PASEBA-1860 file (N, C-alpha, C; in nm, 3 decimals):
! residues 162
1> MKRQIALT> 0.073/-0.129/-0.002/0.009/0.010/-0.005/0.091/0.133/-0.019 ~ 0.088/0.216/-0.091/0.136/0.344/-0.098/0.119/0.422/0.001 ~ 0.182/0.534/-0.001/0.174/0.634/0.126/0.246/0.766/0.080 ~ 0.156/0.872/0.107/0.177/0.996/0.061/0.262/1.071/0.136 ~ 0.383/1.100/0.098/0.485/1.161/0.174/0.527/1.327/0.077 ~ 0.602/1.398/0.184/0.623/1.535/0.126/0.761/1.528/0.188 ~ 0.857/1.567/0.074/0.985/1.583/0.081/1.043/1.715/0.046 ~ 1.108/1.782/0.114/1.186/1.903/0.053/1.327/1.877/-0.013
9> VNGELYEL> 1.358/1.844/-0.126/1.477/1.832/-0.182/1.532/1.988/-0.274 ~ 1.658/2.013/-0.216/1.694/2.107/-0.295/1.632/2.236/-0.305 ~ 1.559/2.258/-0.171/1.463/2.369/-0.141/1.327/2.350/-0.240 ~ 1.294/2.262/-0.280/1.151/2.239/-0.367/1.086/2.136/-0.268 ~ 0.950/2.129/-0.257/0.876/2.077/-0.187/0.812/1.978/-0.288 ~ 0.846/1.839/-0.283/0.787/1.711/-0.356/0.673/1.652/-0.278 ~ 0.530/1.619/-0.317/0.439/1.563/-0.268/0.447/1.420/-0.355 ~ 0.476/1.292/-0.302/0.480/1.165/-0.374/0.416/1.070/-0.284
17> DINPWKTL> 0.367/0.955/-0.420/0.299/0.850/-0.360/0.402/0.764/-0.370 ~ 0.441/0.724/-0.295/0.548/0.575/-0.267/0.521/0.434/-0.168 ~ 0.603/0.344/-0.222/0.578/0.232/-0.126/0.684/0.263/-0.001 ~ 0.638/0.225/0.120/0.701/0.290/0.255/0.858/0.224/0.248 ~ 0.853/0.140/0.204/0.976/0.056/0.211/1.101/0.125/0.099 ~ 1.057/0.203/0.023/1.146/0.287/-0.076/1.261/0.357/0.008 ~ 1.354/0.327/-0.051/1.484/0.414/0.031/1.457/0.595/-0.037 ~ 1.535/0.663/0.043/1.573/0.796/0.002/1.630/0.803/-0.140
25> MEVIREDL> 1.723/0.728/-0.152/1.820/0.713/-0.289/1.721/0.685/-0.376 ~ 1.633/0.604/-0.388/1.550/0.530/-0.463/1.459/0.632/-0.503 ~ 1.397/0.706/-0.444/1.291/0.843/-0.456/1.366/0.950/-0.531 ~ 1.485/0.972/-0.497/1.559/1.096/-0.538/1.565/1.013/-0.697 ~ 1.645/0.917/-0.720/1.678/0.869/-0.847/1.547/0.849/-0.966 ~ 1.474/0.788/-0.886/1.383/0.723/-0.954/1.243/0.837/-0.972 ~ 1.201/0.888/-0.861/1.082/0.950/-0.855/1.107/1.116/-0.909 ~ 1.224/1.146/-0.869/1.283/1.272/-0.867/1.372/1.320/-1.009
33> SLTGTKKG> 1.423/1.210/-1.054/1.520/1.194/-1.167/1.649/1.286/-1.107 ~ 1.676/1.321/-1.009/1.837/1.358/-0.955/1.922/1.247/-0.944 ~ 1.964/1.213/-1.065/2.079/1.120/-1.077/2.212/1.147/-1.051 ~ 2.225/1.253/-0.997/2.384/1.308/-0.931/2.386/1.193/-0.822 ~ 2.317/1.154/-0.744/2.314/1.054/-0.632/2.315/0.927/-0.703 ~ 2.419/0.870/-0.663/2.451/0.725/-0.728/2.432/0.617/-0.627 ~ 2.373/0.530/-0.716/2.376/0.394/-0.637/2.466/0.295/-0.670 ~ 2.554/0.265/-0.510/2.678/0.194/-0.551/2.649/0.068/-0.483
41> CDTGDCGA> 2.683/0.032/-0.342/2.679/-0.082/-0.296/2.549/-0.111/-0.240 ~ 2.447/-0.010/-0.221/2.336/-0.046/-0.142/2.305/-0.094/-0.009 ~ 2.431/-0.077/0.039/2.461/-0.136/0.189/2.529/-0.043/0.282 ~ 2.545/0.069/0.239/2.599/0.196/0.326/2.726/0.173/0.347 ~ 2.829/0.096/0.248/2.962/0.104/0.252/3.044/0.186/0.165 ~ 2.984/0.262/0.046/3.051/0.313/-0.025/3.050/0.461/-0.035 ~ 2.961/0.546/0.005/2.935/0.685/0.017/2.883/0.729/-0.129 ~ 2.857/0.648/-0.238/2.800/0.705/-0.329/2.674/0.755/-0.323
49> CTVLIDGK> 2.589/0.748/-0.232/2.504/0.790/-0.256/2.438/0.907/-0.146 ~ 2.570/0.937/-0.087/2.576/1.058/-0.018/2.474/1.155/-0.035 ~ 2.369/1.217/0.072/2.313/1.349/0.040/2.318/1.382/0.182 ~ 2.297/1.557/0.168/2.286/1.609/0.328/2.169/1.613/0.353 ~ 2.127/1.570/0.477/2.016/1.600/0.565/2.011/1.675/0.676 ~ 1.927/1.787/0.640/1.964/1.894/0.747/2.120/1.938/0.767 ~ 2.189/1.941/0.691/2.322/1.963/0.640/2.419/1.873/0.716 ~ 2.388/1.775/0.714/2.477/1.658/0.772/2.494/1.537/0.649
57> SALSCLVL> 2.592/1.480/0.640/2.599/1.360/0.518/2.531/1.260/0.587 ~ 2.471/1.182/0.469/2.379/1.087/0.504/2.385/0.979/0.410 ~ 2.408/0.855/0.413/2.368/0.749/0.321/2.240/0.715/0.289 ~ 2.190/0.782/0.144/2.037/0.772/0.138/1.988/0.623/0.083 ~ 2.099/0.557/0.095/2.036/0.388/0.056/2.030/0.344/0.170 ~ 2.052/0.385/0.305/2.008/0.344/0.423/1.905/0.413/0.490 ~ 1.832/0.512/0.448/1.742/0.611/0.500/1.585/0.579/0.403 ~ 1.497/0.550/0.500/1.385/0.528/0.383/1.321/0.653/0.397
65> AVEAQGKD> 1.271/0.701/0.248/1.238/0.817/0.230/1.122/0.870/0.312 ~ 1.026/0.774/0.369/0.922/0.842/0.475/0.987/0.879/0.611 ~ 1.132/0.859/0.636/1.193/0.904/0.741/1.289/1.052/0.717 ~ 1.263/1.062/0.615/1.312/1.194/0.585/1.193/1.325/0.546 ~ 1.084/1.276/0.586/0.985/1.383/0.573/1.048/1.542/0.660 ~ 0.978/1.639/0.640/0.987/1.745/0.724/1.184/1.781/0.757 ~ 1.255/1.703/0.678/1.380/1.742/0.689/1.452/1.826/0.541 ~ 1.515/1.889/0.546/1.590/1.945/0.428/1.704/1.868/0.384
73> ITTIEGLA> 1.677/1.816/0.270/1.758/1.725/0.158/1.826/1.808/0.064 ~ 1.947/1.804/0.059/2.032/1.831/-0.053/2.096/1.729/-0.142 ~ 2.086/1.737/-0.263/2.170/1.668/-0.349/2.264/1.730/-0.392 ~ 2.350/1.677/-0.481/2.470/1.748/-0.586/2.428/1.828/-0.639 ~ 2.261/1.832/-0.725/2.227/1.915/-0.795/2.187/2.045/-0.714 ~ 2.169/2.053/-0.581/2.130/2.173/-0.530/2.225/2.218/-0.461 ~ 2.380/2.192/-0.471/2.467/2.267/-0.400/2.506/2.386/-0.444 ~ 2.498/2.406/-0.561/2.557/2.532/-0.638/2.438/2.636/-0.605
81> RGGRLHPV> 2.485/2.777/-0.635/2.367/2.874/-0.592/2.367/2.985/-0.701 ~ 2.267/2.998/-0.752/2.277/3.118/-0.839/2.357/3.110/-0.957 ~ 2.364/2.974/-0.983/2.456/2.947/-1.123/2.584/2.951/-1.079 ~ 2.609/2.971/-0.965/2.773/2.949/-0.911/2.797/2.803/-0.850 ~ 2.867/2.755/-0.885/2.977/2.657/-0.799/2.989/2.654/-0.653 ~ 2.958/2.559/-0.579/2.973/2.550/-0.405/3.152/2.581/-0.418 ~ 3.221/2.657/-0.312/3.344/2.627/-0.336/3.420/2.494/-0.316 ~ 3.359/2.406/-0.257/3.422/2.248/-0.235/3.401/2.208/-0.412
89> QEAFIQAG> 3.293/2.224/-0.473/3.287/2.163/-0.643/3.380/2.243/-0.709 ~ 3.407/2.372/-0.692/3.526/2.446/-0.784/3.660/2.404/-0.727 ~ 3.661/2.365/-0.583/3.792/2.268/-0.536/3.815/2.156/-0.611 ~ 3.735/2.086/-0.614/3.732/1.957/-0.699/3.801/1.950/-0.845 ~ 3.736/2.040/-0.884/3.786/2.087/-1.045/3.913/2.125/-1.051 ~ 3.940/2.222/-0.963/4.094/2.293/-0.984/4.217/2.170/-0.934 ~ 4.145/2.101/-0.837/4.283/1.995/-0.780/4.275/1.868/-0.915 ~ 4.177/1.854/-0.977/4.166/1.745/-1.051/4.135/1.609/-0.997
97> AVQCGYCT> 4.053/1.637/-0.897/4.029/1.550/-0.812/3.902/1.442/-0.833 ~ 3.860/1.471/-0.973/3.746/1.381/-1.037/3.820/1.311/-1.152 ~ 3.807/1.175/-1.167/3.851/1.117/-1.275/3.718/1.043/-1.333 ~ 3.655/0.898/-1.280/3.572/0.864/-1.371/3.429/0.958/-1.319 ~ 3.442/0.999/-1.181/3.335/1.083/-1.152/3.214/1.006/-1.083 ~ 3.224/0.894/-1.052/3.111/0.839/-0.989/3.101/0.831/-0.847 ~ 3.216/0.827/-0.795/3.235/0.889/-0.663/3.210/1.028/-0.594 ~ 3.240/1.142/-0.711/3.207/1.271/-0.680/3.115/1.318/-0.602
105> PGMILTAK> 2.986/1.312/-0.688/2.887/1.373/-0.583/2.893/1.356/-0.438 ~ 2.909/1.230/-0.407/2.874/1.219/-0.262/3.004/1.248/-0.163 ~ 3.123/1.243/-0.253/3.238/1.239/-0.158/3.237/1.420/-0.160 ~ 3.188/1.495/-0.278/3.190/1.645/-0.232/3.095/1.677/-0.086 ~ 2.981/1.627/-0.101/2.880/1.624/0.012/2.929/1.595/0.122 ~ 2.967/1.507/0.121/3.034/1.471/0.252/3.171/1.556/0.316 ~ 3.257/1.589/0.198/3.343/1.718/0.223/3.269/1.850/0.252 ~ 3.182/1.871/0.204/3.106/2.018/0.252/3.044/1.996/0.373
113> SFLDENPS> 2.978/1.864/0.458/2.944/1.883/0.558/3.077/1.835/0.662 ~ 3.167/1.796/0.634/3.263/1.755/0.698/3.356/1.916/0.728 ~ 3.360/1.986/0.608/3.395/2.113/0.668/3.336/2.213/0.722 ~ 3.212/2.183/0.696/3.121/2.279/0.790/3.150/2.243/0.922 ~ 3.130/2.129/0.985/3.212/2.067/1.139/3.364/2.112/1.162 ~ 3.430/2.096/1.074/3.549/2.138/1.102/3.636/2.232/0.981 ~ 3.645/2.320/0.974/3.678/2.447/0.890/3.832/2.434/0.855 ~ 3.912/2.385/0.914/4.037/2.406/0.933/4.113/2.267/0.956
121> PDEEQIRM> 4.083/2.172/0.894/4.129/2.017/0.903/4.260/1.990/0.874 ~ 4.332/1.906/0.925/4.484/1.875/0.850/4.465/1.742/0.772 ~ 4.551/1.701/0.726/4.539/1.569/0.599/4.463/1.460/0.696 ~ 4.539/1.427/0.797/4.465/1.315/0.879/4.321/1.342/0.901 ~ 4.273/1.422/0.947/4.154/1.458/0.979/4.038/1.463/0.826 ~ 4.140/1.513/0.750/4.055/1.511/0.615/4.023/1.366/0.578 ~ 4.129/1.267/0.557/4.129/1.134/0.532/4.028/1.089/0.602 ~ 4.009/1.084/0.744/3.935/1.021/0.854/3.791/1.076/0.795
129> GISGNICR> 3.763/1.203/0.760/3.657/1.261/0.740/3.584/1.198/0.624 ~ 3.657/1.134/0.520/3.605/1.093/0.381/3.605/0.964/0.394 ~ 3.660/0.867/0.511/3.683/0.754/0.524/3.534/0.664/0.474 ~ 3.426/0.700/0.514/3.332/0.629/0.427/3.290/0.629/0.286 ~ 3.372/0.726/0.200/3.320/0.726/0.068/3.467/0.665/-0.002 ~ 3.393/0.574/-0.083/3.545/0.463/-0.149/3.558/0.551/-0.308 ~ 3.654/0.584/-0.366/3.718/0.613/-0.474/3.777/0.483/-0.525 ~ 3.779/0.478/-0.632/3.838/0.363/-0.718/3.942/0.394/-0.817
137> CTGYAKIV> 3.935/0.515/-0.845/4.041/0.587/-0.942/4.155/0.685/-0.922 ~ 4.129/0.787/-0.799/4.216/0.879/-0.798/4.323/0.820/-0.668 ~ 4.308/0.767/-0.578/4.425/0.718/-0.504/4.396/0.802/-0.353 ~ 4.280/0.914/-0.407/4.266/0.977/-0.263/4.327/1.110/-0.254 ~ 4.465/1.121/-0.310/4.563/1.229/-0.312/4.526/1.370/-0.350 ~ 4.459/1.365/-0.479/4.389/1.475/-0.537/4.264/1.498/-0.474 ~ 4.180/1.430/-0.382/4.058/1.476/-0.308/4.102/1.549/-0.201 ~ 4.207/1.485/-0.114/4.226/1.545/-0.013/4.308/1.684/-0.056
145> EAIQKASQ> 4.371/1.709/-0.133/4.386/1.840/-0.200/4.331/1.923/-0.240 ~ 4.192/1.877/-0.280/4.074/1.917/-0.324/4.004/1.987/-0.175 ~ 3.979/1.917/-0.064/3.953/1.970/0.015/4.026/2.053/0.130 ~ 4.159/2.032/0.120/4.205/2.131/0.138/4.205/2.278/0.115 ~ 4.189/2.286/-0.069/4.194/2.408/-0.097/4.053/2.466/-0.095 ~ 3.926/2.376/-0.062/3.828/2.437/-0.033/3.799/2.484/0.131 ~ 3.873/2.414/0.196/3.886/2.492/0.318/3.949/2.627/0.326 ~ 4.049/2.628/0.274/4.093/2.768/0.228/4.014/2.878/0.188
153> KLSSPSMG> 3.961/2.823/0.075/3.832/2.881/-0.016/3.736/2.953/0.087 ~ 3.694/2.847/0.158/3.573/2.875/0.239/3.612/2.982/0.361 ~ 3.729/2.956/0.395/3.788/3.048/0.528/3.809/3.186/0.495 ~ 3.860/3.227/0.382/3.899/3.340/0.309/3.753/3.423/0.332 ~ 3.776/3.561/0.322/3.678/3.667/0.369/3.569/3.662/0.210 ~ 3.669/3.634/0.104/3.571/3.642/-0.028/3.502/3.525/-0.064 ~ 3.499/3.433/0.053/3.458/3.273/-0.006/3.448/3.220/-0.108 ~ 3.586/3.228/-0.142/3.648/3.145/-0.269/3.643/3.236/-0.408
161> ED> 3.579/3.368/-0.414/3.608/3.453/-0.541/3.743/3.489/-0.552 ~ 3.779/3.465/-0.696/3.902/3.506/-0.740/3.942/3.645/-0.780
END
């Protein structure tokens, strides 16, 4: 039996009729067609499905969509504002931290949430902060570099404007 829910995703309210066992990842990808949220392991081990729920990183494959009602959900599609990339997105591009790109949306959202909590991390803290996200292409060096760059951009008075 389907259930009607209301989800706020990227600032937009969606009213949906869904099966109550559908995960947030499935609803985001299948019902809202926001495919930046990736399906990886489906068990919470890879981080590809990471979204922000009330500003905190969350594995959307482990959250039932009905549990996300009343919360503010941000996907990679909603991170940029006013046609301008978020400083974390800019830093990933500048550092060349994107190869195949499959892990990138989840990695960026994890990095954003992490930097919100820890604006001036060292390398070890960054590596711990992204430890729930798997990347098979980069070896993490450029990802760590990107997060360091983003930290600097976010802590500067101009918020990353060149």
